[in-house]
MIBA-408206 format. One record per atom (N, C-alpha, C): z, y, x; residue in one letter; chain; atom name. Coordinates in pm, 1 decimal, m for minus. Layout:
<nodes>
{node {Z,Y,X},'A','A','CA'}
...
</nodes>
This chain:
<nodes>
{node {392.8,3830.2,m4679.8},'M','A','N'}
{node {514.6,3792.1,m4614.2},'M','A','CA'}
{node {536.3,3641.7,m4622.2},'M','A','C'}
{node {504.3,3582.3,m4732.6},'A','A','N'}
{node {526.7,3439.1,m4749.4},'A','A','CA'}
{node {434.9,3359.0,m4658.5},'A','A','C'}
{node {311.2,3405.5,m4638.7},'T','A','N'}
{node {219.0,3332.4,m4551.9},'T','A','CA'}
{node {262.4,3339.3,m4406.3},'T','A','C'}
{node {318.5,3451.3,m4362.0},'S','A','N'}
{node {362.7,3459.7,m4222.6},'S','A','CA'}
{node {482.8,3369.3,m4197.8},'S','A','C'}
{node {567.4,3348.8,m4299.1},'A','A','N'}
{node {681.7,3257.8,m4284.0},'A','A','CA'}
{node {632.7,3114.0,m4274.6},'A','A','C'}
{node {532.6,3078.8,m4355.7},'I','A','N'}
{node {476.8,2943.4,m4350.8},'I','A','CA'}
{node {403.4,2922.4,m4219.6},'I','A','C'}
{node {325.7,3025.7,m4178.2},'F','A','N'}
{node {250.7,3015.5,m4052.7},'F','A','CA'}
{node {347.0,3001.5,m3934.8},'F','A','C'}
{node {455.4,3076.1,m3933.1},'G','A','N'}
{node {555.5,3069.7,m3827.3},'G','A','CA'}
{node {624.3,2935.4,m3824.1},'G','A','C'}
{node {651.2,2877.4,m3941.9},'K','A','N'}
{node {716.2,2747.5,m3950.6},'K','A','CA'}
{node {625.2,2638.0,m3893.3},'K','A','C'}
{node {495.8,2645.4,m3920.7},'S','A','N'}
{node {403.7,2542.4,m3871.9},'S','A','CA'}
{node {389.1,2549.6,m3719.3},'S','A','C'}
{node {394.6,2669.4,m3663.4},'I','A','N'}
{node {388.7,2682.1,m3517.0},'I','A','CA'}
{node {512.1,2620.2,m3453.9},'I','A','C'}
{node {627.9,2642.8,m3511.3},'I','A','N'}
{node {752.3,2584.9,m3459.4},'I','A','CA'}
{node {748.2,2433.0,m3471.0},'I','A','C'}
{node {701.1,2384.2,m3585.9},'Q','A','N'}
{node {692.7,2239.4,m3605.3},'Q','A','CA'}
{node {594.8,2176.3,m3505.6},'Q','A','C'}
{node {482.5,2242.4,m3484.1},'R','A','N'}
{node {385.0,2190.1,m3387.4},'R','A','CA'}
{node {442.8,2191.7,m3246.5},'R','A','C'}
{node {512.4,2297.7,m3212.0},'S','A','N'}
{node {572.4,2308.9,m3078.5},'S','A','CA'}
{node {676.2,2199.6,m3056.4},'S','A','C'}
{node {758.9,2175.6,m3157.1},'V','A','N'}
{node {859.7,2069.6,m3147.7},'V','A','CA'}
{node {792.3,1933.6,m3135.2},'V','A','C'}
{node {686.5,1912.0,m3211.5},'A','A','N'}
{node {614.6,1784.6,m3204.5},'A','A','CA'}
{node {550.9,1764.2,m3066.6},'A','A','C'}
{node {490.1,1868.9,m3011.2},'V','A','N'}
{node {428.5,1860.1,m2878.2},'V','A','CA'}
{node {535.6,1835.7,m2772.7},'V','A','C'}
{node {647.8,1904.6,m2782.7},'L','A','N'}
{node {758.2,1885.7,m2688.3},'L','A','CA'}
{node {812.8,1743.3,m2695.3},'L','A','C'}
{node {830.4,1691.4,m2816.4},'A','A','N'}
{node {878.7,1553.9,m2833.4},'A','A','CA'}
{node {779.5,1454.0,m2774.9},'A','A','C'}
{node {651.5,1478.5,m2794.6},'L','A','N'}
{node {549.3,1391.2,m2739.1},'L','A','CA'}
{node {551.1,1393.8,m2586.2},'L','A','C'}
{node {566.1,1512.7,m2529.1},'M','A','N'}
{node {571.3,1524.5,m2382.8},'M','A','CA'}
{node {692.9,1451.7,m2325.3},'M','A','C'}
{node {807.6,1462.0,m2391.0},'V','A','N'}
{node {928.1,1392.5,m2345.3},'V','A','CA'}
{node {907.9,1241.4,m2354.3},'V','A','C'}
{node {847.1,1195.6,m2462.8},'A','A','N'}
{node {823.7,1051.9,m2479.6},'A','A','CA'}
{node {728.5,998.6,m2373.5},'A','A','C'}
{node {624.7,1072.7,m2341.1},'V','A','N'}
{node {528.2,1029.7,m2239.5},'V','A','CA'}
{node {592.8,1031.4,m2101.4},'V','A','C'}
{node {674.8,1132.0,m2073.4},'A','A','N'}
{node {740.1,1141.8,m1942.8},'A','A','CA'}
{node {838.8,1028.8,m1920.9},'A','A','C'}
{node {895.4,975.0,m2027.1},'C','A','N'}
{node {995.0,868.6,m2014.7},'C','A','CA'}
{node {935.0,729.3,m2025.6},'C','A','C'}
{node {805.7,719.5,m2035.2},'T','A','N'}
{node {740.1,589.7,m2043.9},'T','A','CA'}
{node {717.9,535.1,m1904.0},'T','A','C'}
{node {764.3,412.8,m1876.2},'P','A','N'}
{node {742.1,357.6,m1742.0},'P','A','CA'}
{node {594.8,324.3,m1718.9},'P','A','C'}
{node {552.2,344.8,m1596.3},'I','A','N'}
{node {415.9,312.1,m1555.7},'I','A','CA'}
{node {424.6,191.7,m1463.0},'I','A','C'}
{node {353.6,86.3,m1495.6},'I','A','N'}
{node {354.5,m35.9,m1416.0},'I','A','CA'}
{node {227.2,m39.3,m1332.6},'I','A','C'}
{node {242.8,m61.3,m1200.8},'R','A','N'}
{node {126.9,m69.9,m1111.2},'R','A','CA'}
{node {130.4,m203.3,m1037.7},'R','A','C'}
{node {15.8,m267.7,m1033.3},'N','A','N'}
{node {2.5,m395.3,m962.8},'N','A','CA'}
{node {m65.2,m372.2,m828.9},'N','A','C'}
{node {m13.0,m437.0,m725.7},'H','A','N'}
{node {m69.2,m427.4,m591.4},'H','A','CA'}
{node {m89.3,m568.4,m536.5},'H','A','C'}
{node {m195.9,m586.7,m462.5},'G','A','N'}
{node {m219.0,m714.5,m396.2},'G','A','CA'}
{node {m301.2,m809.3,m479.4},'G','A','C'}
{node {m312.5,m931.9,m426.6},'Y','A','N'}
{node {m393.5,m1034.5,m491.0},'Y','A','CA'}
{node {m321.3,m1168.4,m480.3},'Y','A','C'}
{node {m310.4,m1237.9,m592.6},'M','A','N'}
{node {m255.0,m1372.3,m596.3},'M','A','CA'}
{node {m360.5,m1463.3,m658.1},'M','A','C'}
{node {m402.1,m1567.3,m584.9},'P','A','N'}
{node {m504.8,m1657.1,m639.9},'P','A','CA'}
{node {m454.8,m1725.1,m767.6},'P','A','C'}
{node {m543.8,m1747.0,m863.4},'P','A','N'}
{node {m504.4,m1817.4,m985.9},'P','A','CA'}
{node {m461.4,m1961.1,m956.0},'P','A','C'}
{node {m373.4,m2012.7,m1038.9},'E','A','N'}
{node {m317.8,m2147.9,m1019.6},'E','A','CA'}
{node {m427.8,m2254.6,m1020.4},'E','A','C'}
{node {m529.4,m2236.8,m1105.1},'E','A','N'}
{node {m636.6,m2338.1,m1111.7},'E','A','CA'}
{node {m720.1,m2340.6,m983.1},'E','A','C'}
{node {m736.9,m2225.5,m917.7},'D','A','N'}
{node {m808.4,m2223.3,m789.3},'D','A','CA'}
{node {m721.8,m2282.0,m678.6},'D','A','C'}
{node {m593.1,m2253.1,m684.2},'L','A','N'}
{node {m499.9,m2304.5,m583.4},'L','A','CA'}
{node {m488.4,m2457.2,m591.0},'L','A','C'}
{node {m504.0,m2512.9,m711.2},'A','A','N'}
{node {m496.9,m2658.0,m729.4},'A','A','CA'}
{node {m612.2,m2729.5,m659.9},'A','A','C'}
{node {m719.3,m2657.6,m627.5},'L','A','N'}
{node {m834.6,m2718.1,m560.3},'L','A','CA'}
{node {m810.8,m2738.9,m410.4},'L','A','C'}
{node {m705.4,m2678.6,m355.7},'I','A','N'}
{node {m676.7,m2691.8,m212.6},'I','A','CA'}
{node {m590.1,m2814.7,m190.0},'I','A','C'}
{node {m634.7,m2901.7,m99.5},'A','A','N'}
{node {m562.9,m3025.7,m69.2},'A','A','CA'}
{node {m499.7,m3016.4,69.5},'A','A','C'}
{node {m368.0,m3042.2,75.0},'V','A','N'}
{node {m296.6,m3042.7,202.8},'V','A','CA'}
{node {m348.7,m3159.5,286.1},'V','A','C'}
{node {m378.4,m3132.5,413.1},'G','A','N'}
{node {m428.9,m3235.1,503.2},'G','A','CA'}
{node {m579.8,m3252.0,498.6},'G','A','C'}
{node {m647.4,m3182.5,407.3},'V','A','N'}
{node {m792.7,m3196.6,392.2},'V','A','CA'}
{node {m863.3,m3064.2,418.5},'V','A','C'}
{node {m822.9,m2959.1,348.7},'D','A','N'}
{node {m891.2,m2830.2,356.8},'D','A','CA'}
{node {m861.1,m2758.3,487.6},'D','A','C'}
{node {m955.9,m2674.7,528.7},'T','A','N'}
{node {m943.4,m2596.8,652.2},'T','A','CA'}
{node {m936.9,m2448.3,618.5},'T','A','C'}
{node {m925.1,m2365.5,721.8},'R','A','N'}
{node {m921.7,m2219.7,701.1},'R','A','CA'}
{node {m1046.5,m2172.1,627.1},'R','A','C'}
{node {m1161.0,m2223.6,665.9},'D','A','N'}
{node {m1286.8,m2181.0,603.0},'D','A','CA'}
{node {m1293.7,m2222.0,456.2},'D','A','C'}
{node {m1253.5,m2344.4,423.8},'T','A','N'}
{node {m1260.5,m2388.4,284.1},'T','A','CA'}
{node {m1156.9,m2316.2,198.2},'T','A','C'}
{node {m1041.0,m2281.5,255.7},'V','A','N'}
{node {m940.8,m2204.1,181.4},'V','A','CA'}
{node {m996.6,m2066.2,149.2},'V','A','C'}
{node {m1058.5,m2002.1,248.5},'T','A','N'}
{node {m1117.2,m1869.6,227.3},'T','A','CA'}
{node {m1228.2,m1875.4,122.6},'T','A','C'}
{node {m1308.2,m1978.9,124.6},'T','A','N'}
{node {m1416.0,m1994.6,27.2},'T','A','CA'}
{node {m1360.7,m2021.8,m112.4},'T','A','C'}
{node {m1253.8,m2101.7,m122.4},'T','A','N'}
{node {m1199.4,m2143.0,m251.5},'T','A','CA'}
{node {m1120.6,m2031.8,m320.5},'T','A','C'}
{node {m1028.7,m1967.8,m247.0},'I','A','N'}
{node {m940.8,m1869.7,m312.5},'I','A','CA'}
{node {m955.8,m1727.9,m259.5},'I','A','C'}
{node {m1042.4,m1707.2,m163.4},'G','A','N'}
{node {m1065.7,m1572.9,m111.7},'G','A','CA'}
{node {m989.7,m1547.2,16.6},'G','A','C'}
{node {m1024.6,m1440.2,84.6},'P','A','N'}
{node {m958.5,m1407.4,211.1},'P','A','CA'}
{node {m813.7,m1364.8,187.5},'P','A','C'}
{node {m726.3,m1391.4,283.5},'P','A','N'}
{node {m584.9,m1355.5,265.6},'P','A','CA'}
{node {m561.9,m1206.2,280.9},'P','A','C'}
{node {m448.7,m1161.5,225.1},'A','A','N'}
{node {m408.2,m1022.1,242.8},'A','A','CA'}
{node {m371.6,m997.5,388.4},'A','A','C'}
{node {m312.1,m1097.4,450.7},'S','A','N'}
{node {m280.2,m1087.8,592.9},'S','A','CA'}
{node {m267.8,m1227.0,649.4},'S','A','C'}
{node {m276.0,m1233.6,780.4},'G','A','N'}
{node {m260.6,m1359.6,850.6},'G','A','CA'}
{node {m150.9,m1345.8,952.3},'G','A','C'}
{node {m111.5,m1457.0,1008.4},'G','A','N'}
{node {m7.9,m1453.9,1109.7},'G','A','CA'}
{node {m57.3,m1386.0,1235.9},'G','A','C'}
{node {35.2,m1355.4,1323.8},'V','A','N'}
{node {1.9,m1287.6,1448.0},'V','A','CA'}
{node {m79.3,m1379.2,1539.7},'V','A','C'}
{node {m44.7,m1505.0,1541.7},'L','A','N'}
{node {m116.1,m1600.1,1626.1},'L','A','CA'}
{node {m233.2,m1659.9,1549.8},'L','A','C'}
{node {m332.9,m1705.8,1621.5},'S','A','N'}
{node {m451.3,m1760.6,1554.9},'S','A','CA'}
{node {m420.1,m1889.7,1480.3},'S','A','C'}
{node {m314.9,m1962.6,1520.9},'E','A','N'}
{node {m277.6,m2086.9,1453.6},'E','A','CA'}
{node {m186.2,m2062.7,1334.1},'E','A','C'}
{node {m152.6,m1937.7,1307.0},'S','A','N'}
{node {m59.8,m1906.4,1198.3},'S','A','CA'}
{node {m125.7,m1923.2,1063.1},'S','A','C'}
{node {m47.3,m1897.0,959.1},'G','A','N'}
{node {m95.2,m1917.9,824.0},'G','A','CA'}
{node {m161.6,m1798.0,761.7},'G','A','C'}
{node {m201.2,m1817.3,635.9},'F','A','N'}
{node {m256.2,m1712.6,552.3},'F','A','CA'}
{node {m147.3,m1670.8,454.6},'F','A','C'}
{node {m144.3,m1541.4,421.4},'Y','A','N'}
{node {m44.3,m1490.5,328.8},'Y','A','CA'}
{node {m112.8,m1407.6,220.2},'Y','A','C'}
{node {m86.7,m1443.9,96.3},'Y','A','N'}
{node {m136.1,m1370.4,m19.8},'Y','A','CA'}
{node {m14.0,m1307.9,m86.2},'Y','A','C'}
{node {m17.5,m1177.4,m107.3},'V','A','N'}
{node {98.6,m1106.0,m159.2},'V','A','CA'}
{node {57.7,m1024.4,m281.5},'V','A','C'}
{node {134.6,m1037.9,m388.7},'A','A','N'}
{node {113.3,m958.5,m509.3},'A','A','CA'}
{node {247.4,m898.7,m550.7},'A','A','C'}
{node {248.2,m769.3,m577.9},'S','A','N'}
{node {369.9,m699.9,m618.4},'S','A','CA'}
{node {344.1,m618.9,m744.4},'S','A','C'}
{node {451.5,m597.5,m818.8},'K','A','N'}
{node {445.6,m513.9,m938.0},'K','A','CA'}
{node {553.4,m407.0,m922.6},'K','A','C'}
{node {511.6,m279.8,m933.8},'F','A','N'}
{node {602.7,m166.9,m919.2},'F','A','CA'}
{node {614.1,m92.4,m1051.5},'F','A','C'}
{node {734.7,m42.1,m1078.7},'R','A','N'}
{node {757.4,37.9,m1198.2},'R','A','CA'}
{node {790.0,180.2,m1155.7},'R','A','C'}
{node {711.5,275.9,m1206.1},'H','A','N'}
{node {735.3,418.9,m1185.5},'H','A','CA'}
{node {794.2,471.4,m1316.1},'H','A','C'}
{node {908.6,535.9,m1305.5},'F','A','N'}
{node {975.1,584.9,m1425.2},'F','A','CA'}
{node {1017.5,728.8,m1404.2},'F','A','C'}
{node {947.0,820.0,m1469.1},'G','A','N'}
{node {981.5,961.6,m1460.1},'G','A','CA'}
{node {978.3,1011.6,m1317.2},'G','A','C'}
{node {1084.2,1081.2,m1279.4},'A','A','N'}
{node {1092.2,1140.1,m1145.7},'A','A','CA'}
{node {1156.5,1045.7,m1044.7},'A','A','C'}
{node {1193.9,925.5,m1086.6},'Y','A','N'}
{node {1257.9,830.5,m996.6},'Y','A','CA'}
{node {1157.4,769.3,m900.7},'Y','A','C'}
{node {1207.0,720.8,m788.6},'A','A','N'}
{node {1121.4,654.2,m690.3},'A','A','CA'}
{node {1069.6,523.1,m749.3},'A','A','C'}
{node {949.8,480.5,m709.5},'P','A','N'}
{node {897.0,353.0,m759.9},'P','A','CA'}
{node {989.6,238.1,m721.2},'P','A','C'}
{node {1002.6,141.5,m811.8},'E','A','N'}
{node {1089.4,26.6,m789.4},'E','A','CA'}
{node {1006.5,m100.8,m798.3},'E','A','C'}
{node {1019.5,m187.2,m700.2},'E','A','N'}
{node {947.8,m314.6,m703.5},'E','A','CA'}
{node {1023.4,m408.7,m796.5},'E','A','C'}
{node {955.9,m453.1,m901.2},'I','A','N'}
{node {1021.8,m538.6,m999.2},'I','A','CA'}
{node {976.6,m684.1,m990.0},'I','A','C'}
{node {864.1,m708.8,m925.6},'E','A','N'}
{node {814.9,m845.4,m906.3},'E','A','CA'}
{node {741.2,m853.6,m774.4},'E','A','C'}
{node {758.5,m966.8,m705.0},'R','A','N'}
{node {679.9,m991.4,m584.1},'R','A','CA'}
{node {659.4,m1142.0,m573.1},'R','A','C'}
{node {539.5,m1178.4,m536.7},'E','A','N'}
{node {508.0,m1318.5,m514.8},'E','A','CA'}
{node {429.7,m1329.4,m385.3},'E','A','C'}
{node {473.4,m1420.4,m298.9},'V','A','N'}
{node {407.0,m1444.0,m171.1},'V','A','CA'}
{node {363.7,m1589.4,m167.8},'V','A','C'}
{node {237.7,m1610.9,m138.5},'L','A','N'}
{node {183.9,m1745.1,m120.7},'L','A','CA'}
{node {154.5,m1762.4,27.1},'L','A','C'}
{node {220.1,m1858.7,89.8},'A','A','N'}
{node {202.7,m1883.7,232.6},'A','A','CA'}
{node {132.2,m2018.7,250.0},'A','A','C'}
{node {19.6,m2016.8,317.8},'I','A','N'}
{node {m54.2,m2140.0,347.0},'I','A','CA'}
{node {m49.1,m2158.6,497.6},'I','A','C'}
{node {14.1,m2267.8,539.6},'S','A','N'}
{node {29.2,m2297.4,682.9},'S','A','CA'}
{node {m79.6,m2393.2,727.3},'S','A','C'}
{node {m118.3,m2379.2,853.7},'F','A','N'}
{node {m220.7,m2464.7,912.4},'F','A','CA'}
{node {m165.2,m2531.4,1036.6},'F','A','C'}
{node {m214.9,m2651.3,1065.9},'D','A','N'}
{node {m174.7,m2718.0,1190.1},'D','A','CA'}
{node {m262.6,m2668.9,1304.8},'D','A','C'}
{node {m245.3,m2726.9,1421.7},'A','A','N'}
{node {m319.8,m2682.9,1539.8},'A','A','CA'}
{node {m470.9,m2701.3,1523.2},'A','A','C'}
{node {m513.4,m2794.6,1439.5},'G','A','N'}
{node {m655.5,m2817.8,1415.9},'G','A','CA'}
{node {m715.2,m2728.5,1308.2},'G','A','C'}
{node {m634.0,m2641.2,1247.6},'G','A','N'}
{node {m683.3,m2551.6,1144.1},'G','A','CA'}
{node {m689.1,m2613.8,1006.2},'G','A','C'}
{node {m616.7,m2725.9,986.2},'V','A','N'}
{node {m613.2,m2795.4,857.7},'V','A','CA'}
{node {m484.7,m2755.8,785.0},'V','A','C'}
{node {m493.0,m2740.8,652.3},'V','A','N'}
{node {m377.0,m2700.5,572.2},'V','A','CA'}
{node {m264.7,m2802.1,588.9},'V','A','C'}
{node {m145.1,m2751.6,628.1},'S','A','N'}
{node {m30.5,m2840.3,644.5},'S','A','CA'}
{node {76.9,m2816.3,538.8},'S','A','C'}
{node {78.9,m2698.3,474.9},'N','A','N'}
{node {181.5,m2670.8,375.1},'N','A','CA'}
{node {139.0,m2550.7,290.1},'N','A','C'}
{node {179.6,m2554.2,163.3},'I','A','N'}
{node {157.4,m2441.0,71.2},'I','A','CA'}
{node {292.5,m2409.4,9.1},'I','A','C'}
{node {336.7,m2283.2,24.2},'E','A','N'}
{node {467.1,m2242.9,m28.6},'E','A','CA'}
{node {452.7,m2115.2,m108.8},'E','A','C'}
{node {540.8,m2100.2,m208.0},'R','A','N'}
{node {548.6,m1978.0,m288.2},'R','A','CA'}
{node {687.7,m1919.2,m274.4},'R','A','C'}
{node {692.3,m1787.4,m261.9},'F','A','N'}
{node {818.7,m1716.9,m254.5},'F','A','CA'}
{node {814.7,m1602.5,m354.9},'F','A','C'}
{node {929.7,m1574.3,m415.6},'G','A','N'}
{node {940.2,m1464.3,m510.1},'G','A','CA'}
{node {1026.8,m1353.1,m454.2},'G','A','C'}
{node {1045.3,m1249.6,m531.7},'L','A','N'}
{node {1126.9,m1135.7,m490.5},'L','A','CA'}
{node {1270.0,m1179.0,m461.6},'L','A','C'}
{node {1321.5,m1274.3,m537.1},'Q','A','N'}
{node {1457.3,m1321.7,m516.5},'Q','A','CA'}
{node {1473.0,m1397.2,m384.6},'Q','A','C'}
{node {1363.5,m1446.1,m326.9},'D','A','N'}
{node {1368.4,m1517.9,m199.4},'D','A','CA'}
{node {1359.1,m1424.2,m80.1},'D','A','C'}
{node {1328.2,m1299.7,m104.7},'G','A','N'}
{node {1302.8,m1205.4,4.4},'G','A','CA'}
{node {1429.1,m1159.5,73.8},'G','A','C'}
{node {1412.7,m1122.1,198.0},'N','A','N'}
{node {1519.6,m1064.5,277.8},'N','A','CA'}
{node {1475.0,m927.5,325.1},'N','A','C'}
{node {1571.0,m839.0,340.9},'V','A','N'}
{node {1540.0,m707.7,394.7},'V','A','CA'}
{node {1522.1,m722.3,545.1},'V','A','C'}
{node {1409.6,m674.9,595.1},'V','A','N'}
{node {1380.3,m683.4,737.9},'V','A','CA'}
{node {1387.7,m542.0,794.2},'V','A','C'}
{node {1477.6,m523.0,888.9},'V','A','N'}
{node {1490.8,m392.7,952.6},'V','A','CA'}
{node {1389.4,m386.5,1064.9},'V','A','C'}
{node {1299.7,m288.8,1056.9},'L','A','N'}
{node {1196.6,m275.0,1157.7},'L','A','CA'}
{node {1247.2,m185.6,1270.2},'L','A','C'}
{node {1223.2,m228.1,1391.1},'S','A','N'}
{node {1260.8,m148.2,1507.5},'S','A','CA'}
{node {1139.4,m68.7,1548.8},'S','A','C'}
{node {1157.7,60.1,1561.2},'R','A','N'}
{node {1046.2,145.5,1600.0},'R','A','CA'}
{node {1059.4,173.8,1747.9},'R','A','C'}
{node {977.6,110.0,1826.5},'R','A','N'}
{node {980.8,127.3,1970.7},'R','A','CA'}
{node {851.4,194.0,2012.5},'R','A','C'}
{node {859.5,322.1,2038.5},'V','A','N'}
{node {741.8,400.8,2072.5},'V','A','CA'}
{node {761.5,457.2,2211.8},'V','A','C'}
{node {662.2,441.3,2293.6},'T','A','N'}
{node {666.6,498.0,2427.5},'T','A','CA'}
{node {614.5,639.8,2421.6},'T','A','C'}
{node {694.8,732.9,2473.3},'D','A','N'}
{node {654.6,872.7,2474.7},'D','A','CA'}
{node {570.9,895.6,2600.0},'D','A','C'}
{node {446.2,934.8,2581.2},'N','A','N'}
{node {356.7,954.0,2695.2},'N','A','CA'}
{node {350.6,1098.9,2740.0},'N','A','C'}
{node {436.0,1183.1,2685.8},'Q','A','N'}
{node {444.4,1324.4,2721.2},'Q','A','CA'}
{node {313.9,1400.7,2695.1},'Q','A','C'}
{node {224.5,1345.1,2616.7},'A','A','N'}
{node {98.8,1413.2,2585.8},'A','A','CA'}
{node {121.9,1512.3,2472.2},'A','A','C'}
{node {63.8,1629.8,2486.7},'R','A','N'}
{node {76.2,1731.3,2383.0},'R','A','CA'}
{node {m41.9,1722.0,2288.6},'R','A','C'}
{node {m16.6,1756.3,2164.9},'D','A','N'}
{node {m124.8,1764.1,2068.1},'D','A','CA'}
{node {m198.5,1895.1,2095.2},'D','A','C'}
{node {m314.8,1883.5,2151.1},'S','A','N'}
{node {m387.0,2002.7,2192.5},'S','A','CA'}
{node {m520.3,2008.4,2120.2},'S','A','C'}
{node {m537.6,2113.1,2043.0},'T','A','N'}
{node {m662.5,2129.7,1969.8},'T','A','CA'}
{node {m765.5,2197.7,2059.2},'T','A','C'}
{node {m888.2,2199.4,2012.0},'F','A','N'}
{node {m996.1,2261.6,2088.7},'F','A','CA'}
{node {m968.0,2409.3,2111.9},'F','A','C'}
{node {m921.2,2478.9,2008.4},'I','A','N'}
{node {m893.3,2622.8,2021.5},'I','A','CA'}
{node {m782.2,2645.9,2123.5},'I','A','C'}
{node {m677.4,2563.0,2120.3},'R','A','N'}
{node {m567.1,2577.9,2215.5},'R','A','CA'}
{node {m617.7,2555.7,2358.7},'R','A','C'}
{node {m702.6,2456.3,2378.5},'Q','A','N'}
{node {m757.9,2431.5,2511.4},'Q','A','CA'}
{node {m844.4,2547.8,2556.5},'Q','A','C'}
{node {m923.5,2602.3,2465.6},'L','A','N'}
{node {m1010.8,2713.8,2498.2},'L','A','CA'}
{node {m929.0,2837.3,2536.1},'L','A','C'}
{node {m825.9,2865.9,2458.7},'M','A','N'}
{node {m742.8,2983.6,2484.6},'M','A','CA'}
{node {m662.4,2967.8,2614.4},'M','A','C'}
{node {m619.4,2846.1,2646.3},'S','A','N'}
{node {m539.1,2827.6,2766.9},'S','A','CA'}
{node {m623.4,2834.8,2893.8},'S','A','C'}
{node {m753.6,2822.5,2882.9},'S','A','N'}
{node {m838.3,2825.1,3001.8},'S','A','CA'}
{node {m885.0,2965.6,3039.7},'S','A','C'}
{node {m854.4,3066.9,2959.3},'F','A','N'}
{node {m901.0,3203.1,2989.7},'F','A','CA'}
{node {m849.2,3254.6,3123.9},'F','A','C'}
{node {m728.0,3227.7,3159.1},'G','A','N'}
{node {m672.5,3279.3,3284.5},'G','A','CA'}
{node {m721.9,3206.1,3406.7},'G','A','C'}
{node {m783.3,3090.6,3390.4},'R','A','N'}
{node {m826.0,3009.1,3504.1},'R','A','CA'}
{node {m975.2,3018.4,3532.3},'R','A','C'}
{node {m1045.5,3106.7,3469.3},'V','A','N'}
{node {m1190.1,3117.2,3485.7},'V','A','CA'}
{node {m1221.7,3230.8,3583.2},'V','A','C'}
{node {m1306.6,3201.8,3681.8},'N','A','N'}
{node {m1353.5,3303.1,3777.4},'N','A','CA'}
{node {m1501.2,3327.5,3753.0},'N','A','C'}
{node {m1545.7,3448.5,3773.7},'A','A','N'}
{node {m1687.9,3482.2,3757.8},'A','A','CA'}
{node {m1774.0,3404.8,3855.9},'A','A','C'}
{node {m1720.2,3374.1,3974.8},'S','A','N'}
{node {m1797.7,3303.4,4075.9},'S','A','CA'}
{node {m1829.1,3160.8,4032.6},'S','A','C'}
{node {m1746.4,3104.1,3944.3},'D','A','N'}
{node {m1774.1,2969.6,3891.9},'D','A','CA'}
{node {m1903.1,2966.1,3809.8},'D','A','C'}
{node {m1930.2,3075.1,3738.7},'F','A','N'}
{node {m2050.3,3082.9,3655.7},'F','A','CA'}
{node {m2174.1,3127.1,3733.4},'F','A','C'}
{node {m2151.9,3210.3,3833.5},'L','A','N'}
{node {m2264.7,3265.6,3907.5},'L','A','CA'}
{node {m2311.0,3173.7,4020.2},'L','A','C'}
{node {m2229.7,3077.6,4055.4},'G','A','N'}
{node {m2269.7,2984.6,4161.3},'G','A','CA'}
{node {m2247.3,3039.7,4300.2},'G','A','C'}
{node {m2170.6,3148.0,4314.0},'E','A','N'}
{node {m2143.7,3205.4,4445.2},'E','A','CA'}
{node {m2024.6,3136.0,4507.7},'E','A','C'}
{node {m2028.1,3117.7,4638.9},'N','A','N'}
{node {m1915.8,3057.7,4710.8},'N','A','CA'}
{node {m1848.3,3154.6,4799.0},'N','A','C'}
</nodes>
């Protein structure tokens, strides 16, 4: 009888310990990094008025994105997100490096922006409805059964 009481107590203690560990792990924030930000020492090698698009790409790597126009700048973006339990991920840090070029493709300006400099941009979703249906192969095959004539296969007119 005494051993079953001790054995039962150890199972309860282990269960409580495992439960406490699971709660502690579930409440630990997970930090995820996204994007690429060139190191400061590499960025110091770029000279305004001297370097071109090609030398910037060679020195600090290709940008995360570029402007819409060919004369636009390069943009390097790095973000840090915190995931905490069942909550939605929250962006806690963002850094944007914008390198502008003049019409000749030479660096004209280098700017840094942080999360505090950001503005919320409302995107307008303008989609043209082309009235096309999502039609799978099986749906097309099944819909053609009523339109098939034996004379089409036999070659009779």
